[in-house]
ZADO-1210 file (C-alpha; in nm, 4 decimals, padded with zeros to 6 digits):
<atoms>
<atom x="06.3898" y="00.7124" z="-04.4717" code="MET" pos="1"/>
<atom x="06.2484" y="00.9292" z="-04.7464" code="GLN" pos="2"/>
<atom x="05.8805" y="00.8542" z="-04.7908" code="GLN" pos="3"/>
<atom x="05.5986" y="01.0938" z="-04.8595" code="GLU" pos="4"/>
<atom x="05.3263" y="01.0941" z="-04.5961" code="ILE" pos="5"/>
<atom x="04.9854" y="01.0442" z="-04.7552" code="ALA" pos="6"/>
<atom x="04.6800" y="01.2250" z="-04.6196" code="PHE" pos="7"/>
<atom x="04.3274" y="01.0808" z="-04.6192" code="ILE" pos="8"/>
<atom x="04.0533" y="01.3342" z="-04.5484" code="GLN" pos="9"/>
<atom x="03.7706" y="01.2392" z="-04.3144" code="ARG" pos="10"/>
<atom x="03.4149" y="01.3176" z="-04.4132" code="ASP" pos="11"/>
<atom x="03.3232" y="01.5162" z="-04.1030" code="GLU" pos="12"/>
<atom x="03.5256" y="01.6638" z="-03.8175" code="LEU" pos="13"/>
<atom x="03.4402" y="01.5885" z="-03.4568" code="LYS" pos="14"/>
<atom x="03.3012" y="01.8379" z="-03.2103" code="GLU" pos="15"/>
<atom x="03.5794" y="01.9369" z="-02.9727" code="LYS" pos="16"/>
<atom x="03.5263" y="01.8727" z="-02.6005" code="PRO" pos="17"/>
<atom x="03.4804" y="02.1365" z="-02.3329" code="ASP" pos="18"/>
<atom x="03.8337" y="02.2190" z="-02.2040" code="PRO" pos="19"/>
<atom x="03.7002" y="02.2149" z="-01.8468" code="ALA" pos="20"/>
<atom x="03.6013" y="01.8477" z="-01.8756" code="SER" pos="21"/>
<atom x="03.9072" y="01.7020" z="-02.0479" code="LEU" pos="22"/>
<atom x="04.0514" y="01.4757" z="-01.7792" code="GLY" pos="23"/>
<atom x="04.3282" y="01.2519" z="-01.9111" code="PHE" pos="24"/>
<atom x="04.3044" y="01.0269" z="-02.2161" code="GLY" pos="25"/>
<atom x="03.9273" y="01.0541" z="-02.2649" code="LYS" pos="26"/>
<atom x="03.9053" y="01.2297" z="-02.6027" code="TYR" pos="27"/>
<atom x="04.0846" y="01.1741" z="-02.9343" code="TYR" pos="28"/>
<atom x="04.1465" y="01.4029" z="-03.2273" code="SER" pos="29"/>
<atom x="04.0200" y="01.3637" z="-03.5833" code="ASP" pos="30"/>
<atom x="04.3331" y="01.2084" z="-03.7309" code="TYR" pos="31"/>
<atom x="04.6115" y="00.9663" z="-03.6468" code="MET" pos="32"/>
<atom x="04.9407" y="00.8685" z="-03.8068" code="PHE" pos="33"/>
<atom x="04.9884" y="00.5115" z="-03.9281" code="ALA" pos="34"/>
<atom x="05.2729" y="00.3140" z="-04.0796" code="MET" pos="35"/>
<atom x="05.3219" y="-00.0594" z="-04.1377" code="ASP" pos="36"/>
<atom x="05.6143" y="-00.2990" z="-04.1325" code="TYR" pos="37"/>
<atom x="05.6663" y="-00.6154" z="-04.3317" code="HIS" pos="38"/>
<atom x="05.9826" y="-00.8201" z="-04.3086" code="GLY" pos="39"/>
<atom x="06.0386" y="-00.8126" z="-04.6835" code="GLU" pos="40"/>
<atom x="06.0033" y="-00.4356" z="-04.7369" code="ILE" pos="41"/>
<atom x="06.0571" y="-00.2737" z="-04.3960" code="GLY" pos="42"/>
<atom x="05.8556" y="00.0231" z="-04.2661" code="TRP" pos="43"/>
<atom x="05.6270" y="00.1569" z="-04.5386" code="HIS" pos="44"/>
<atom x="05.3028" y="00.3350" z="-04.6304" code="ASP" pos="45"/>
<atom x="05.3226" y="00.6302" z="-04.3873" code="PRO" pos="46"/>
<atom x="04.9914" y="00.8130" z="-04.3764" code="ARG" pos="47"/>
<atom x="04.7730" y="01.0487" z="-04.1772" code="ILE" pos="48"/>
<atom x="04.4262" y="00.8987" z="-04.1668" code="ILE" pos="49"/>
<atom x="04.0978" y="00.9479" z="-03.9790" code="PRO" pos="50"/>
<atom x="04.0998" y="00.8190" z="-03.6223" code="TYR" pos="51"/>
<atom x="03.8949" y="00.4991" z="-03.6425" code="ALA" pos="52"/>
<atom x="03.8706" y="00.1419" z="-03.5122" code="PRO" pos="53"/>
<atom x="04.1213" y="-00.1162" z="-03.6349" code="LEU" pos="54"/>
<atom x="04.0644" y="-00.4532" z="-03.7975" code="THR" pos="55"/>
<atom x="04.3027" y="-00.7321" z="-03.6959" code="LEU" pos="56"/>
<atom x="04.3127" y="-01.1067" z="-03.7416" code="GLU" pos="57"/>
<atom x="04.2142" y="-01.3024" z="-03.4272" code="PRO" pos="58"/>
<atom x="04.5510" y="-01.4751" z="-03.4660" code="SER" pos="59"/>
<atom x="04.7451" y="-01.1452" z="-03.4677" code="ALA" pos="60"/>
<atom x="05.0492" y="-01.2182" z="-03.2542" code="MET" pos="61"/>
<atom x="05.0034" y="-00.9146" z="-03.0290" code="VAL" pos="62"/>
<atom x="04.6988" y="-01.0823" z="-02.8730" code="PHE" pos="63"/>
<atom x="04.8921" y="-01.3954" z="-02.7861" code="HIS" pos="64"/>
<atom x="05.2528" y="-01.2951" z="-02.7164" code="TYR" pos="65"/>
<atom x="05.2300" y="-00.9287" z="-02.6250" code="GLY" pos="66"/>
<atom x="05.4739" y="-00.7547" z="-02.8581" code="GLN" pos="67"/>
<atom x="05.3423" y="-00.4036" z="-02.7875" code="ALA" pos="68"/>
<atom x="05.5288" y="-00.0898" z="-02.6866" code="ILE" pos="69"/>
<atom x="05.4399" y="00.2772" z="-02.6538" code="PHE" pos="70"/>
<atom x="05.5609" y="00.6267" z="-02.5696" code="GLU" pos="71"/>
<atom x="05.4011" y="00.9376" z="-02.4250" code="GLY" pos="72"/>
<atom x="05.4831" y="01.3037" z="-02.4844" code="LEU" pos="73"/>
<atom x="05.2960" y="01.6312" z="-02.5079" code="LYS" pos="74"/>
<atom x="05.2462" y="01.9320" z="-02.7345" code="ALA" pos="75"/>
<atom x="05.1855" y="02.2714" z="-02.5755" code="TYR" pos="76"/>
<atom x="05.0551" y="02.6018" z="-02.7058" code="LYS" pos="77"/>
<atom x="05.3320" y="02.8458" z="-02.6150" code="GLY" pos="78"/>
<atom x="05.2876" y="03.1919" z="-02.4709" code="ALA" pos="79"/>
<atom x="05.3685" y="03.3355" z="-02.8166" code="ASP" pos="80"/>
<atom x="05.1138" y="03.1111" z="-02.9884" code="GLY" pos="81"/>
<atom x="05.3681" y="02.8631" z="-03.1220" code="THR" pos="82"/>
<atom x="05.3349" y="02.4873" z="-03.0757" code="ILE" pos="83"/>
<atom x="05.6073" y="02.3342" z="-02.8619" code="GLN" pos="84"/>
<atom x="05.7345" y="01.9843" z="-02.7829" code="LEU" pos="85"/>
<atom x="05.9431" y="01.9015" z="-02.4764" code="PHE" pos="86"/>
<atom x="06.2557" y="01.6924" z="-02.5455" code="ARG" pos="87"/>
<atom x="06.0818" y="01.4707" z="-02.8044" code="PRO" pos="88"/>
<atom x="06.4093" y="01.3231" z="-02.9268" code="GLU" pos="89"/>
<atom x="06.4415" y="01.1382" z="-02.5956" code="LYS" pos="90"/>
<atom x="06.1023" y="00.9767" z="-02.6477" code="ASN" pos="91"/>
<atom x="06.2039" y="00.8675" z="-02.9970" code="MET" pos="92"/>
<atom x="06.5229" y="00.7104" z="-02.8624" code="LYS" pos="93"/>
<atom x="06.3369" y="00.5377" z="-02.5793" code="ARG" pos="94"/>
<atom x="06.0854" y="00.4010" z="-02.8297" code="LEU" pos="95"/>
<atom x="06.3725" y="00.2395" z="-03.0173" code="ASN" pos="96"/>
<atom x="06.5161" y="00.1055" z="-02.6913" code="ASP" pos="97"/>
<atom x="06.1784" y="-00.0592" z="-02.6310" code="SER" pos="98"/>
<atom x="06.1800" y="-00.1923" z="-02.9880" code="CYS" pos="99"/>
<atom x="06.5204" y="-00.3461" z="-02.9313" code="ASP" pos="100"/>
<atom x="06.4181" y="-00.5223" z="-02.6095" code="ARG" pos="101"/>
<atom x="06.0995" y="-00.6680" z="-02.7632" code="LEU" pos="102"/>
<atom x="06.2572" y="-00.7662" z="-03.0972" code="CYS" pos="103"/>
<atom x="06.0555" y="-00.5069" z="-03.2898" code="ILE" pos="104"/>
<atom x="06.2229" y="-00.3456" z="-03.5950" code="PRO" pos="105"/>
<atom x="06.3844" y="-00.0087" z="-03.5271" code="GLN" pos="106"/>
<atom x="06.2152" y="00.3068" z="-03.6512" code="ILE" pos="107"/>
<atom x="06.3802" y="00.6088" z="-03.8132" code="ASP" pos="108"/>
<atom x="06.3659" y="00.8509" z="-03.5199" code="GLU" pos="109"/>
<atom x="06.3964" y="01.1675" z="-03.7283" code="ASP" pos="110"/>
<atom x="06.1288" y="01.0520" z="-03.9707" code="PHE" pos="111"/>
<atom x="05.8840" y="00.9628" z="-03.6956" code="LEU" pos="112"/>
<atom x="05.9400" y="01.2919" z="-03.5158" code="LEU" pos="113"/>
<atom x="05.8785" y="01.4744" z="-03.8446" code="GLY" pos="114"/>
<atom x="05.5590" y="01.2726" z="-03.8961" code="ALA" pos="115"/>
<atom x="05.4417" y="01.3588" z="-03.5448" code="ILE" pos="116"/>
<atom x="05.5016" y="01.7268" z="-03.6150" code="LYS" pos="117"/>
<atom x="05.3015" y="01.7000" z="-03.9372" code="GLN" pos="118"/>
<atom x="05.0168" y="01.5287" z="-03.7516" code="LEU" pos="119"/>
<atom x="05.0189" y="01.7988" z="-03.4835" code="ILE" pos="120"/>
<atom x="05.0067" y="02.0728" z="-03.7445" code="LEU" pos="121"/>
<atom x="04.7082" y="01.8963" z="-03.9009" code="THR" pos="122"/>
<atom x="04.5421" y="01.8843" z="-03.5589" code="GLU" pos="123"/>
<atom x="04.6632" y="02.2144" z="-03.4145" code="LYS" pos="124"/>
<atom x="04.3094" y="02.3217" z="-03.3270" code="ASP" pos="125"/>
<atom x="04.2937" y="02.0298" z="-03.0837" code="TRP" pos="126"/>
<atom x="04.5655" y="02.1743" z="-02.8599" code="ILE" pos="127"/>
<atom x="04.3883" y="02.3115" z="-02.5500" code="PRO" pos="128"/>
<atom x="04.5063" y="02.6374" z="-02.3992" code="GLU" pos="129"/>
<atom x="04.3711" y="02.6242" z="-02.0441" code="GLY" pos="130"/>
<atom x="04.5996" y="02.6032" z="-01.7412" code="GLU" pos="131"/>
<atom x="04.7373" y="02.2522" z="-01.6924" code="GLY" pos="132"/>
<atom x="04.6189" y="02.1329" z="-02.0340" code="THR" pos="133"/>
<atom x="04.8139" y="01.9921" z="-02.3273" code="SER" pos="134"/>
<atom x="04.7834" y="01.7679" z="-02.6303" code="LEU" pos="135"/>
<atom x="04.8971" y="01.4231" z="-02.5226" code="TYR" pos="136"/>
<atom x="05.0790" y="01.2268" z="-02.7953" code="ILE" pos="137"/>
<atom x="05.0773" y="00.8475" z="-02.7849" code="ARG" pos="138"/>
<atom x="05.3001" y="00.6636" z="-03.0373" code="PRO" pos="139"/>
<atom x="05.2742" y="00.2851" z="-03.0160" code="PHE" pos="140"/>
<atom x="05.3807" y="-00.0245" z="-03.2081" code="ILE" pos="141"/>
<atom x="05.2314" y="-00.3735" z="-03.1989" code="PHE" pos="142"/>
<atom x="05.2694" y="-00.7008" z="-03.3872" code="SER" pos="143"/>
<atom x="05.0013" y="-00.7802" z="-03.6449" code="THR" pos="144"/>
<atom x="05.1230" y="-01.0981" z="-03.8138" code="GLU" pos="145"/>
<atom x="04.8586" y="-01.3754" z="-03.8043" code="PRO" pos="146"/>
<atom x="05.0594" y="-01.6648" z="-03.6575" code="TYR" pos="147"/>
<atom x="05.0463" y="-01.8752" z="-03.3399" code="LEU" pos="148"/>
<atom x="05.4072" y="-01.9877" z="-03.3243" code="GLY" pos="149"/>
<atom x="05.6212" y="-01.8314" z="-03.0528" code="VAL" pos="150"/>
<atom x="05.8773" y="-01.6034" z="-03.2191" code="ARG" pos="151"/>
<atom x="05.9126" y="-01.2329" z="-03.3031" code="PRO" pos="152"/>
<atom x="05.6529" y="-01.1270" z="-03.5574" code="ALA" pos="153"/>
<atom x="05.7421" y="-01.0221" z="-03.9113" code="SER" pos="154"/>
<atom x="05.4583" y="-00.7675" z="-03.9430" code="GLN" pos="155"/>
<atom x="05.3862" y="-00.4611" z="-03.7246" code="TYR" pos="156"/>
<atom x="05.1782" y="-00.1460" z="-03.7167" code="LYS" pos="157"/>
<atom x="05.2908" y="00.1897" z="-03.5789" code="LEU" pos="158"/>
<atom x="05.0223" y="00.4406" z="-03.4813" code="LEU" pos="159"/>
<atom x="05.0282" y="00.7858" z="-03.3243" code="VAL" pos="160"/>
<atom x="04.7088" y="00.9137" z="-03.1658" code="ILE" pos="161"/>
<atom x="04.6439" y="01.2518" z="-03.0028" code="LEU" pos="162"/>
<atom x="04.4370" y="01.3276" z="-02.6946" code="SER" pos="163"/>
<atom x="04.3614" y="01.6766" z="-02.5569" code="PRO" pos="164"/>
<atom x="04.4109" y="01.6356" z="-02.1845" code="SER" pos="165"/>
<atom x="04.3911" y="01.8098" z="-01.8520" code="GLY" pos="166"/>
<atom x="04.5694" y="01.7228" z="-01.5282" code="ALA" pos="167"/>
<atom x="04.6483" y="01.3535" z="-01.4788" code="TYR" pos="168"/>
<atom x="04.5392" y="01.3493" z="-01.1138" code="TYR" pos="169"/>
<atom x="04.2570" y="01.6030" z="-01.1356" code="GLY" pos="170"/>
<atom x="04.3786" y="01.8790" z="-00.9037" code="ASN" pos="171"/>
<atom x="04.7302" y="01.8866" z="-01.0476" code="GLN" pos="172"/>
<atom x="04.9262" y="01.9880" z="-00.7382" code="LEU" pos="173"/>
<atom x="04.7115" y="01.8374" z="-00.4661" code="SER" pos="174"/>
<atom x="04.9334" y="01.5829" z="-00.2828" code="PRO" pos="175"/>
<atom x="04.8497" y="01.2197" z="-00.3594" code="VAL" pos="176"/>
<atom x="04.8391" y="00.9198" z="-00.1264" code="LYS" pos="177"/>
<atom x="05.0650" y="00.6308" z="-00.2265" code="ILE" pos="178"/>
<atom x="05.0731" y="00.2723" z="-00.1022" code="ASN" pos="179"/>
<atom x="05.4060" y="00.0878" z="-00.0853" code="VAL" pos="180"/>
<atom x="05.3383" y="-00.2493" z="-00.2459" code="GLU" pos="181"/>
<atom x="05.4435" y="-00.5524" z="-00.0408" code="GLU" pos="182"/>
<atom x="05.2947" y="-00.8531" z="-00.2187" code="GLN" pos="183"/>
<atom x="05.3418" y="-00.7958" z="-00.5908" code="TYR" pos="184"/>
<atom x="05.6449" y="-00.6834" z="-00.7923" code="VAL" pos="185"/>
<atom x="05.6602" y="-00.4708" z="-01.1055" code="ARG" pos="186"/>
<atom x="05.9815" y="-00.5791" z="-01.2768" code="ALA" pos="187"/>
<atom x="06.3093" y="-00.7609" z="-01.2280" code="VAL" pos="188"/>
<atom x="06.6601" y="-00.6706" z="-01.3380" code="ILE" pos="189"/>
<atom x="06.7136" y="-00.8375" z="-01.6740" code="GLY" pos="190"/>
<atom x="06.3446" y="-00.8158" z="-01.7561" code="GLY" pos="191"/>
<atom x="06.1537" y="-00.5395" z="-01.9332" code="VAL" pos="192"/>
<atom x="06.1042" y="-00.2883" z="-01.6509" code="GLY" pos="193"/>
<atom x="06.3288" y="-00.0323" z="-01.8203" code="HIS" pos="194"/>
<atom x="06.1169" y="-00.0123" z="-02.1376" code="VAL" pos="195"/>
<atom x="05.7586" y="00.0949" z="-02.2063" code="LYS" pos="196"/>
<atom x="05.5926" y="-00.2303" z="-02.2968" code="THR" pos="197"/>
<atom x="05.2227" y="-00.2969" z="-02.2438" code="ALA" pos="198"/>
<atom x="05.2859" y="-00.6060" z="-02.0317" code="GLY" pos="199"/>
<atom x="05.4508" y="-00.4013" z="-01.7571" code="ASN" pos="200"/>
<atom x="05.1289" y="-00.2128" z="-01.7042" code="TYR" pos="201"/>
<atom x="04.9039" y="-00.5180" z="-01.7261" code="ALA" pos="202"/>
<atom x="05.1092" y="-00.6824" z="-01.4516" code="ALA" pos="203"/>
<atom x="05.0682" y="-00.3765" z="-01.2265" code="SER" pos="204"/>
<atom x="04.6884" y="-00.3603" z="-01.2344" code="MET" pos="205"/>
<atom x="04.6147" y="-00.6060" z="-00.9540" code="LYS" pos="206"/>
<atom x="04.8250" y="-00.4067" z="-00.7073" code="ALA" pos="207"/>
<atom x="04.6791" y="-00.0802" z="-00.8369" code="GLN" pos="208"/>
<atom x="04.3273" y="-00.2136" z="-00.7888" code="GLU" pos="209"/>
<atom x="04.4107" y="-00.3131" z="-00.4316" code="LYS" pos="210"/>
<atom x="04.5637" y="00.0275" z="-00.3559" code="ALA" pos="211"/>
<atom x="04.2653" y="00.2186" z="-00.4920" code="GLU" pos="212"/>
<atom x="04.0261" y="00.0051" z="-00.2871" code="ALA" pos="213"/>
<atom x="04.2122" y="00.1276" z="00.0221" code="ASN" pos="214"/>
<atom x="04.2034" y="00.4930" z="-00.0788" code="GLY" pos="215"/>
<atom x="04.5453" y="00.5263" z="-00.2434" code="TYR" pos="216"/>
<atom x="04.5987" y="00.6876" z="-00.5828" code="ALA" pos="217"/>
<atom x="04.9136" y="00.5006" z="-00.6799" code="GLN" pos="218"/>
<atom x="05.1640" y="00.2292" z="-00.5891" code="ILE" pos="219"/>
<atom x="05.5273" y="00.2665" z="-00.4918" code="LEU" pos="220"/>
<atom x="05.7076" y="-00.0426" z="-00.6166" code="TRP" pos="221"/>
<atom x="05.9977" y="-00.2031" z="-00.4330" code="LEU" pos="222"/>
<atom x="06.2694" y="-00.4181" z="-00.5891" code="ASP" pos="223"/>
<atom x="06.1666" y="-00.7705" z="-00.6855" code="ALA" pos="224"/>
<atom x="06.4599" y="-00.9508" z="-00.5232" code="LYS" pos="225"/>
<atom x="06.4696" y="-00.8208" z="-00.1652" code="GLU" pos="226"/>
<atom x="06.1411" y="-00.6295" z="-00.1548" code="ASN" pos="227"/>
<atom x="06.3370" y="-00.3549" z="00.0157" code="LYS" pos="228"/>
<atom x="06.4692" y="-00.0903" z="-00.2224" code="TYR" pos="229"/>
<atom x="06.2505" y="00.1816" z="-00.3748" code="VAL" pos="230"/>
<atom x="06.2073" y="00.1666" z="-00.7523" code="GLU" pos="231"/>
<atom x="05.9275" y="00.3805" z="-00.8981" code="GLU" pos="232"/>
<atom x="05.5600" y="00.4717" z="-00.8804" code="VAL" pos="233"/>
<atom x="05.3152" y="00.3181" z="-01.1278" code="GLY" pos="234"/>
<atom x="05.3005" y="00.6241" z="-01.3542" code="SER" pos="235"/>
<atom x="05.6116" y="00.8205" z="-01.2600" code="MET" pos="236"/>
<atom x="05.9600" y="00.8194" z="-01.1112" code="ASN" pos="237"/>
<atom x="05.9975" y="00.9138" z="-00.7438" code="ILE" pos="238"/>
<atom x="06.2115" y="01.1728" z="-00.5605" code="PHE" pos="239"/>
<atom x="06.2787" y="01.2235" z="-00.1875" code="PHE" pos="240"/>
<atom x="06.4101" y="01.5445" z="-00.0334" code="LYS" pos="241"/>
<atom x="06.5926" y="01.4380" z="00.2819" code="ILE" pos="242"/>
<atom x="06.7783" y="01.6885" z="00.4980" code="ASN" pos="243"/>
<atom x="06.8293" y="01.9284" z="00.2068" code="GLY" pos="244"/>
<atom x="06.9387" y="01.6659" z="-00.0466" code="GLU" pos="245"/>
<atom x="06.7221" y="01.5231" z="-00.3257" code="VAL" pos="246"/>
<atom x="06.7541" y="01.1488" z="-00.3837" code="ILE" pos="247"/>
<atom x="06.5997" y="00.9405" z="-00.6604" code="THR" pos="248"/>
<atom x="06.6467" y="00.5660" z="-00.7170" code="PRO" pos="249"/>
<atom x="06.9386" y="00.4890" z="-00.9453" code="LYS" pos="250"/>
<atom x="06.8541" y="00.3339" z="-01.2811" code="LEU" pos="251"/>
<atom x="06.9235" y="-00.0360" z="-01.2527" code="ASN" pos="252"/>
<atom x="06.7601" y="-00.2061" z="-01.5506" code="GLY" pos="253"/>
<atom x="06.4165" y="-00.2419" z="-01.3908" code="SER" pos="254"/>
<atom x="06.3336" y="00.1292" z="-01.3580" code="ILE" pos="255"/>
<atom x="06.2024" y="00.3339" z="-01.6501" code="LEU" pos="256"/>
<atom x="06.4435" y="00.6145" z="-01.7481" code="PRO" pos="257"/>
<atom x="06.1867" y="00.8930" z="-01.7429" code="GLY" pos="258"/>
<atom x="06.2300" y="01.2053" z="-01.9545" code="VAL" pos="259"/>
<atom x="06.0881" y="01.4216" z="-01.6748" code="THR" pos="260"/>
<atom x="06.3111" y="01.2397" z="-01.4242" code="ARG" pos="261"/>
<atom x="06.6182" y="01.3314" z="-01.6268" code="ASP" pos="262"/>
<atom x="06.4940" y="01.6894" z="-01.6624" code="SER" pos="263"/>
<atom x="06.4446" y="01.7265" z="-01.2846" code="VAL" pos="264"/>
<atom x="06.8000" y="01.6033" z="-01.2202" code="ILE" pos="265"/>
<atom x="06.9410" y="01.8486" z="-01.4766" code="GLU" pos="266"/>
<atom x="06.7345" y="02.1322" z="-01.3323" code="LEU" pos="267"/>
<atom x="06.8438" y="02.0677" z="-00.9729" code="LEU" pos="268"/>
<atom x="07.2070" y="02.0414" z="-01.0820" code="THR" pos="269"/>
<atom x="07.1690" y="02.3726" z="-01.2666" code="TYR" pos="270"/>
<atom x="07.0273" y="02.5290" z="-00.9497" code="TRP" pos="271"/>
<atom x="07.3154" y="02.3803" z="-00.7470" code="LYS" pos="272"/>
<atom x="07.0719" y="02.1921" z="-00.5236" code="ILE" pos="273"/>
<atom x="07.2261" y="01.8635" z="-00.4036" code="PRO" pos="274"/>
<atom x="07.0782" y="01.5750" z="-00.6022" code="VAL" pos="275"/>
<atom x="07.1852" y="01.2149" z="-00.6088" code="ARG" pos="276"/>
<atom x="07.0870" y="00.8960" z="-00.7916" code="GLU" pos="277"/>
<atom x="07.1227" y="00.6182" z="-00.5378" code="ALA" pos="278"/>
<atom x="06.9889" y="00.2911" z="-00.4080" code="ARG" pos="279"/>
<atom x="06.7526" y="00.3859" z="-00.1274" code="ILE" pos="280"/>
<atom x="06.5497" y="00.1488" z="00.0884" code="SER" pos="281"/>
<atom x="06.1986" y="00.2105" z="00.2108" code="ILE" pos="282"/>
<atom x="06.3368" y="00.1695" z="00.5648" code="GLU" pos="283"/>
<atom x="06.5677" y="00.4662" z="00.5027" code="GLU" pos="284"/>
<atom x="06.2746" y="00.6778" z="00.3864" code="VAL" pos="285"/>
<atom x="06.0671" y="00.5995" z="00.6944" code="PHE" pos="286"/>
<atom x="06.3680" y="00.6456" z="00.9237" code="ALA" pos="287"/>
<atom x="06.4262" y="00.9894" z="00.7717" code="ALA" pos="288"/>
<atom x="06.0644" y="01.0738" z="00.8507" code="HIS" pos="289"/>
<atom x="06.1152" y="00.9585" z="01.2114" code="GLU" pos="290"/>
<atom x="06.4147" y="01.1931" z="01.2407" code="ARG" pos="291"/>
<atom x="06.2143" y="01.4795" z="01.0953" code="GLY" pos="292"/>
<atom x="06.4407" y="01.4928" z="00.7880" code="GLU" pos="293"/>
<atom x="06.1974" y="01.3778" z="00.5174" code="LEU" pos="294"/>
<atom x="06.1048" y="01.7202" z="00.3826" code="GLU" pos="295"/>
<atom x="05.9323" y="01.6410" z="00.0517" code="GLU" pos="296"/>
<atom x="05.8366" y="01.3487" z="-00.1712" code="VAL" pos="297"/>
<atom x="05.7259" y="01.3971" z="-00.5305" code="PHE" pos="298"/>
<atom x="05.6761" y="01.2010" z="-00.8479" code="GLY" pos="299"/>
<atom x="05.7911" y="01.3105" z="-01.1927" code="ALA" pos="300"/>
<atom x="05.6495" y="01.1955" z="-01.5254" code="GLY" pos="301"/>
<atom x="05.5189" y="01.3175" z="-01.8605" code="THR" pos="302"/>
<atom x="05.1524" y="01.2762" z="-01.7700" code="ALA" pos="303"/>
<atom x="05.1650" y="01.4372" z="-01.4249" code="ALA" pos="304"/>
<atom x="05.4797" y="01.6560" z="-01.4696" code="VAL" pos="305"/>
<atom x="05.5324" y="01.6913" z="-01.0909" code="ILE" pos="306"/>
<atom x="05.2991" y="01.5257" z="-00.8421" code="SER" pos="307"/>
<atom x="05.3606" y="01.5925" z="-00.4705" code="PRO" pos="308"/>
<atom x="05.3118" y="01.2986" z="-00.2350" code="VAL" pos="309"/>
<atom x="05.1283" y="01.3738" z="00.0886" code="GLY" pos="310"/>
<atom x="05.1121" y="01.0258" z="00.2390" code="GLU" pos="311"/>
<atom x="05.3067" y="00.7006" z="00.2160" code="LEU" pos="312"/>
<atom x="05.1664" y="00.3769" z="00.3553" code="ASN" pos="313"/>
<atom x="05.3959" y="00.0789" z="00.4177" code="TRP" pos="314"/>
<atom x="05.2906" y="-00.2374" z="00.6014" code="VAL" pos="315"/>
<atom x="04.9926" y="-00.0553" z="00.7514" code="ASP" pos="316"/>
<atom x="05.2072" y="00.2309" z="00.8744" code="ARG" pos="317"/>
<atom x="05.1141" y="00.5653" z="00.7186" code="ALA" pos="318"/>
<atom x="05.3306" y="00.8759" z="00.7321" code="ILE" pos="319"/>
<atom x="05.2302" y="01.2271" z="00.6315" code="THR" pos="320"/>
<atom x="05.4824" y="01.4327" z="00.4358" code="ILE" pos="321"/>
<atom x="05.5066" y="01.8110" z="00.4735" code="ASN" pos="322"/>
<atom x="05.1662" y="01.8352" z="00.6462" code="ASP" pos="323"/>
<atom x="05.0085" y="01.6945" z="00.3282" code="ASN" pos="324"/>
<atom x="05.1010" y="02.0122" z="00.1388" code="LYS" pos="325"/>
<atom x="05.3095" y="02.0655" z="-00.1711" code="ILE" pos="326"/>
<atom x="05.6690" y="02.1455" z="-00.0808" code="GLY" pos="327"/>
<atom x="05.8520" y="02.4598" z="-00.1874" code="GLN" pos="328"/>
<atom x="06.0962" y="02.2668" z="-00.4062" code="LEU" pos="329"/>
<atom x="05.8223" y="02.0590" z="-00.5713" code="SER" pos="330"/>
<atom x="05.6342" y="02.3778" z="-00.6540" code="GLN" pos="331"/>
<atom x="05.9484" y="02.5452" z="-00.7877" code="ARG" pos="332"/>
<atom x="06.0312" y="02.2496" z="-01.0136" code="ILE" pos="333"/>
<atom x="05.6738" y="02.2310" z="-01.1412" code="TYR" pos="334"/>
<atom x="05.6660" y="02.6056" z="-01.2136" code="ASP" pos="335"/>
<atom x="05.9990" y="02.5914" z="-01.3948" code="GLU" pos="336"/>
<atom x="05.9218" y="02.2853" z="-01.6070" code="LEU" pos="337"/>
<atom x="05.5739" y="02.3994" z="-01.7072" code="THR" pos="338"/>
<atom x="05.7075" y="02.7504" z="-01.7644" code="GLY" pos="339"/>
<atom x="05.9654" y="02.6143" z="-02.0087" code="ILE" pos="340"/>
<atom x="05.7099" y="02.3857" z="-02.1744" code="GLN" pos="341"/>
<atom x="05.4702" y="02.6778" z="-02.2272" code="LEU" pos="342"/>
<atom x="05.7387" y="02.9231" z="-02.3354" code="GLY" pos="343"/>
<atom x="05.6905" y="03.1448" z="-02.0295" code="LYS" pos="344"/>
<atom x="06.0373" y="03.0776" z="-01.8922" code="GLN" pos="345"/>
<atom x="06.3810" y="03.0942" z="-02.0485" code="VAL" pos="346"/>
<atom x="06.4941" y="02.7519" z="-02.1708" code="ASP" pos="347"/>
<atom x="06.8674" y="02.7337" z="-02.0882" code="PRO" pos="348"/>
<atom x="06.8843" y="02.3639" z="-02.1819" code="PHE" pos="349"/>
<atom x="06.7445" y="02.3844" z="-02.5379" code="ASN" pos="350"/>
<atom x="06.4751" y="02.1344" z="-02.4406" code="TRP" pos="351"/>
<atom x="06.1973" y="02.2920" z="-02.6471" code="ILE" pos="352"/>
<atom x="06.1410" y="02.1902" z="-03.0081" code="VAL" pos="353"/>
<atom x="05.9132" y="02.4180" z="-03.2083" code="LYS" pos="354"/>
<atom x="05.6619" y="02.2506" z="-03.4362" code="VAL" pos="355"/>
<atom x="05.6889" y="02.4097" z="-03.7775" code="GLU" pos="356"/>
<atom x="05.6098" y="02.2866" z="-04.1306" code="PRO" pos="357"/>
<atom x="05.8728" y="02.0234" z="-04.2069" code="VAL" pos="358"/>
<atom x="05.9895" y="01.8181" z="-04.5003" code="GLU" pos="359"/>
<atom x="05.9770" y="01.4471" z="-04.4170" code="VAL" pos="360"/>
</atoms>
């Protein structure tokens, strides 16, 4: 795809927020990337334009049939002042996997990554430099065709917006309390649980609301068929350190293949720490705690990086993990991943992609 990216200047730049008050996903930069799709001409009209509200037909198919997907990645200001992305090619591939599952036209992964780099260079002053901060990047695609018949749309819009952000859970490494969901399910094998589609998250909100009302930050989902096997947390994949071995649920078609999840597995393998992808039941987790073998539990995801879990609640039975403190391994993984992302640590995996002026 060889198209020139147009640039539309905004009249006035925004005032940038105080880095100490960023939170997650509260503020948005001056510009965004946009591109449209029409069945007769394909993806076209790539442009960097002022961040602004959208105008859509009330009959736009996204409102009625939910063809909407997204990705999430981050840009970091490196220790040497360079701008760095962490394994962005995996996000581009996963975006196309989501496109495929929801019958959305494929995007040119190299072109989109180049466009994202160009947008970041335009907005480089929006990258915060405080500890635990980053520039969150949200690419998303949704159907725009005005039509009420049930079929894949023939018109779409792709946008990329940027949000300077702090820690996802406030105090980044303070252990979170998680409720194991018993009533609702997130996804089924054969469904769309393995892709990042908006409907997955809409379906999770009732359980999340219930968990928060009872003092829990997140939900741990179990499988939809037997309501027995651990799948993932609402915003991240989950890991258990049991008797010296790290176990994470095996990808099965209803679990999102997280980029951070994959990175943790590679890192542990590199360190020669036993790690295994396996089917693990919630009963096994609680039994390991009873035996004194459940050493650490942590989540892994782009937004949170590593989030230690201090409490799990299942059928009104709460267990405390590692005295509600971050474990040594969780801390080590967090330090290593963030060190690589910020250019403070050697990157033996070639995960970092430098953002430099590119031809797209």
